[in-house]
C-alpha positions as CSV (number, residue, x, y, z in Angstrom):
1,M,-35.7,-250.6,270.1
2,S,-32.2,-250.2,271.3
3,N,-30.8,-249.0,268.0
4,I,-32.6,-245.7,268.1
5,S,-30.1,-242.9,268.4
6,I,-29.6,-239.3,267.4
7,T,-26.2,-238.8,265.7
8,S,-24.4,-235.9,264.2
9,T,-26.5,-233.8,261.9
10,A,-23.5,-232.9,259.7
11,A,-23.5,-236.3,257.9
12,Y,-25.0,-234.6,254.8
13,M,-21.6,-233.0,254.1
14,A,-20.4,-236.4,252.9
15,L,-23.2,-236.8,250.4
16,D,-22.3,-236.5,246.7
17,S,-25.6,-234.8,246.1
18,W,-24.7,-232.0,248.7
19,I,-21.2,-231.7,247.4
20,L,-22.4,-231.3,243.8
21,S,-25.1,-228.9,244.9
22,N,-22.3,-226.6,246.3
23,I,-20.4,-226.8,243.1
24,I,-23.6,-225.8,241.2
25,Q,-24.3,-222.9,243.7
26,L,-20.7,-221.5,243.5
27,S,-20.7,-221.9,239.7
28,T,-24.1,-220.3,239.3
29,F,-23.1,-217.3,241.4
30,D,-20.0,-216.8,239.2
31,F,-22.1,-217.4,236.0
32,C,-24.6,-214.7,237.0
33,R,-22.0,-212.2,238.0
34,K,-20.2,-212.7,234.7
35,F,-23.1,-212.9,232.2
36,L,-26.1,-211.1,233.7
37,N,-26.0,-207.3,233.3
38,R,-28.2,-204.2,233.1
39,T,-29.0,-205.0,229.5
40,N,-30.2,-208.6,229.8
41,D,-31.3,-208.4,233.5
42,P,-32.0,-204.7,234.1
43,C,-33.8,-205.3,237.5
44,G,-31.5,-208.1,238.7
45,R,-34.5,-210.4,239.0
46,M,-32.9,-213.3,237.1
47,F,-29.8,-213.0,239.1
48,D,-31.8,-213.3,242.3
49,Q,-33.9,-216.2,241.1
50,M,-31.0,-218.2,239.8
51,T,-28.8,-217.7,242.8
52,Q,-31.7,-218.4,245.2
53,A,-32.7,-221.6,243.3
54,A,-29.0,-222.7,243.5
55,R,-28.9,-222.0,247.3
56,S,-32.2,-223.8,247.8
57,I,-30.7,-227.1,246.4
58,Q,-27.9,-227.4,249.0
59,A,-29.9,-225.8,251.8
60,N,-32.8,-228.3,251.5
61,I,-30.4,-231.3,251.2
62,A,-28.7,-230.2,254.4
63,E,-31.9,-229.6,256.3
64,G,-33.7,-232.6,254.9
65,T,-30.9,-235.0,255.7
66,S,-30.5,-233.5,259.2
67,R,-34.2,-233.8,259.9
68,G,-34.2,-237.4,258.6
69,Q,-33.3,-238.8,261.9
70,T,-36.6,-237.8,263.4
71,S,-38.8,-237.6,260.4
72,T,-38.3,-239.5,257.2
73,E,-41.4,-237.8,255.7
74,T,-39.9,-234.4,256.2
75,E,-36.5,-235.5,254.8
76,M,-38.2,-236.8,251.6
77,K,-40.2,-233.6,251.2
78,L,-37.2,-231.4,251.5
79,L,-35.1,-233.5,249.2
80,D,-38.0,-233.2,246.7
81,V,-37.9,-229.4,247.1
82,A,-34.2,-229.5,246.4
83,R,-34.9,-231.6,243.2
84,A,-37.6,-229.1,242.2
85,S,-35.2,-226.2,242.7
86,T,-32.6,-228.0,240.5
87,S,-35.2,-228.3,237.8
88,E,-36.1,-224.6,238.1
89,L,-32.4,-223.7,237.8
90,A,-31.9,-226.0,234.8
91,S,-34.9,-224.3,233.0
92,D,-33.1,-220.9,233.5
93,Y,-30.0,-222.2,231.8
94,M,-32.1,-223.6,229.0
95,F,-33.7,-220.1,228.6
96,I,-30.3,-218.4,228.5
97,L,-29.1,-220.8,225.8
98,M,-32.3,-220.3,223.7
99,S,-32.0,-216.5,224.2
100,Q,-28.7,-216.8,222.4
101,G,-30.3,-218.7,219.6
102,E,-28.6,-221.9,220.7
103,S,-29.7,-225.4,221.9
104,S,-28.1,-227.7,224.4
105,W,-25.2,-230.0,223.5
106,T,-26.1,-233.3,222.0
107,D,-25.1,-236.5,223.8
108,D,-22.2,-237.1,221.4
109,N,-20.7,-233.6,221.8
110,A,-17.1,-233.9,223.0
111,D,-17.5,-231.4,225.8
112,A,-20.8,-233.0,227.0
113,I,-19.0,-236.4,227.1
114,A,-16.1,-234.9,229.1
115,V,-18.4,-233.2,231.6
116,R,-20.5,-236.3,232.1
117,S,-17.3,-238.4,232.5
118,T,-15.9,-236.2,235.2
119,M,-16.6,-237.9,238.5
120,L,-16.4,-236.7,242.1
121,D,-13.8,-238.1,244.4
122,R,-15.0,-239.8,247.6
123,P,-14.6,-237.4,250.6
124,A,-12.1,-238.4,253.3
125,Y,-12.8,-236.0,256.2
126,G,-10.8,-235.9,259.4
127,K,-11.4,-234.3,262.7
128,N,-11.7,-230.9,261.1
129,F,-14.9,-231.9,259.5
130,V,-16.2,-228.6,258.2
131,H,-12.8,-227.4,257.0
132,D,-12.2,-230.7,255.2
133,A,-15.6,-230.6,253.6
134,M,-15.0,-227.0,252.3
135,E,-11.6,-228.0,251.0
136,H,-13.1,-231.1,249.3
137,I,-15.8,-229.0,247.5
138,I,-13.2,-226.5,246.3
139,A,-11.1,-229.3,244.9
140,Q,-14.0,-231.0,243.2
141,R,-15.2,-227.8,241.7
142,K,-11.9,-227.3,240.0
143,K,-12.5,-230.4,237.9
144,F,-15.3,-228.6,236.1
145,N,-13.8,-225.1,235.9
146,R,-12.7,-225.4,232.3
147,W,-16.3,-225.4,231.4
148,T,-18.2,-223.7,234.2
149,M,-15.7,-220.8,234.3
150,S,-15.5,-220.4,230.6
151,N,-15.9,-216.9,229.1
152,D,-18.2,-218.4,226.5
153,V,-21.8,-218.2,227.9
154,S,-22.8,-221.2,225.8
155,I,-20.1,-223.5,227.2
156,A,-20.8,-222.5,230.8
157,A,-24.6,-222.8,230.5
158,N,-24.3,-226.2,228.9
159,A,-21.9,-227.5,231.5
160,L,-24.2,-226.4,234.3
161,L,-27.2,-227.8,232.6
162,I,-25.5,-231.2,232.6
163,L,-24.5,-230.8,236.3
164,C,-28.2,-230.0,237.1
165,S,-29.3,-233.1,235.3
166,R,-26.8,-235.2,237.4
167,E,-28.0,-233.5,240.6
168,I,-31.6,-234.4,239.7
169,S,-30.6,-238.0,239.2
170,M,-28.8,-238.1,242.5
171,L,-31.7,-236.7,244.4
172,T,-34.2,-239.0,242.7
173,H,-32.1,-242.0,243.8
174,Q,-31.7,-240.6,247.3
175,I,-35.5,-240.1,247.7
176,Q,-36.2,-243.6,246.4
177,S,-33.6,-245.0,248.8
178,R,-35.1,-243.3,251.8
179,F,-38.6,-244.5,250.8
180,E,-37.5,-248.1,250.5
181,K,-35.8,-247.9,253.9
182,F,-38.9,-246.4,255.4
183,K,-41.0,-249.3,254.0
184,Q,-38.6,-251.8,255.6
185,E,-37.8,-250.1,258.9
186,G,-40.5,-247.5,259.5
187,G,-39.8,-243.9,260.6
188,F,-38.6,-242.4,263.8
189,T,-42.1,-242.1,265.2
190,E,-43.0,-245.7,264.5
191,N,-39.8,-247.0,265.9
192,L,-40.2,-244.8,269.0
193,T,-43.6,-246.4,269.6
194,K,-42.1,-249.9,269.2
195,A,-39.3,-249.1,271.6
196,R,-41.8,-247.9,274.2
197,Y,-43.9,-251.0,273.8
198,A,-40.8,-253.2,274.1
199,A,-39.8,-251.4,277.2
200,L,-43.2,-251.8,278.8
201,A,-43.4,-255.5,277.8
202,S,-40.0,-256.2,279.3
203,Q,-41.4,-255.0,282.7
204,K,-44.1,-257.7,282.6
205,E,-42.7,-261.1,283.4
206,D,-46.0,-262.8,282.4
207,A,-46.1,-261.2,279.0
208,P,-46.6,-264.0,276.3
209,K,-44.8,-264.4,273.1
210,C,-46.6,-263.4,269.9
211,P,-48.1,-266.5,268.2
212,K,-47.3,-265.1,264.8
213,C,-43.7,-263.8,265.0
214,G,-42.5,-264.7,268.5
215,A,-41.9,-261.2,269.6
216,T,-42.8,-260.0,273.2
217,M,-46.4,-258.8,273.6
218,I,-47.8,-255.8,275.3
219,E,-51.1,-255.4,277.2
220,R,-53.4,-253.1,275.2
221,V,-57.0,-251.9,275.3
222,I,-59.7,-252.2,272.7
223,K,-60.7,-248.5,271.9
224,R,-63.9,-248.9,270.0
225,G,-66.6,-251.4,269.1
226,S,-68.7,-253.7,271.2
227,K,-65.7,-254.9,273.1
228,Q,-64.5,-251.4,273.9
229,G,-62.5,-251.3,277.1
230,E,-61.5,-255.0,277.1
231,R,-57.8,-255.7,277.4
232,F,-55.7,-258.0,275.2
233,W,-52.1,-258.9,274.4
234,G,-50.9,-257.2,271.2
235,C,-47.6,-257.7,269.4
236,T,-44.9,-255.0,270.0
237,K,-44.1,-255.2,266.2
238,Y,-47.6,-253.9,265.3
239,P,-48.5,-252.8,262.6
240,A,-45.9,-255.0,260.9
241,C,-47.4,-257.9,262.9
242,D,-51.0,-258.0,264.1
243,G,-50.7,-261.0,266.4
244,T,-53.0,-260.9,269.4
245,V,-53.7,-263.1,272.5
246,N,-56.8,-262.9,274.6
247,I,-56.4,-262.1,278.3
248,K,-58.3,-264.5,280.4
249,K,-60.8,-262.8,282.7
250,K,-60.2,-263.4,286.4
């Protein structure tokens, strides 16, 4: 297939899920420095766990999306790891709230409504791609600073809990989208095989057209059964199309 190509692996920087994951990571780092201390986190374990979970979100989105060009399966698995890390981080914020004797904001809470209503701007990167991405993240983070940078642990934890929920929703949609695309188009390995078959078929002037879909056919060999070793024409779109044509014995 002529449309197979390997493009820039930095495309993930334009994803809202990755941008939001950076906001969560930066805000979590500040949250932990501000509110975790020798009294409530004497060994620093919670600090490490929360900051590592936050890092895992953006790191797995970046790696998964970059790997998606050659392995859709790997991409979906890493995006799922990012989603799991987000859930882990959210549970830590829930614990912190409960340790204060508090629960999360209700849906009709004014601050909850304000955080949920704050949307990310679409990125507009120029030739300085990395610089522009970092500037964009910094600008988008400022939209939430009034809550995430609050000196009130309850406000900061609640806001980050909402951002984690939004991140989980984004990643769920992203995984589902990749799965649907995979069902329609196949993955890199499947398309690579099709491209090879098409290239081989184009070299055979006498190759027939598939009786089912009209695509060019490729000469193949039966690998098992009573007819093992016999040759036949198989559709280059297999397994999407299983059209075959017998090769007349000379």
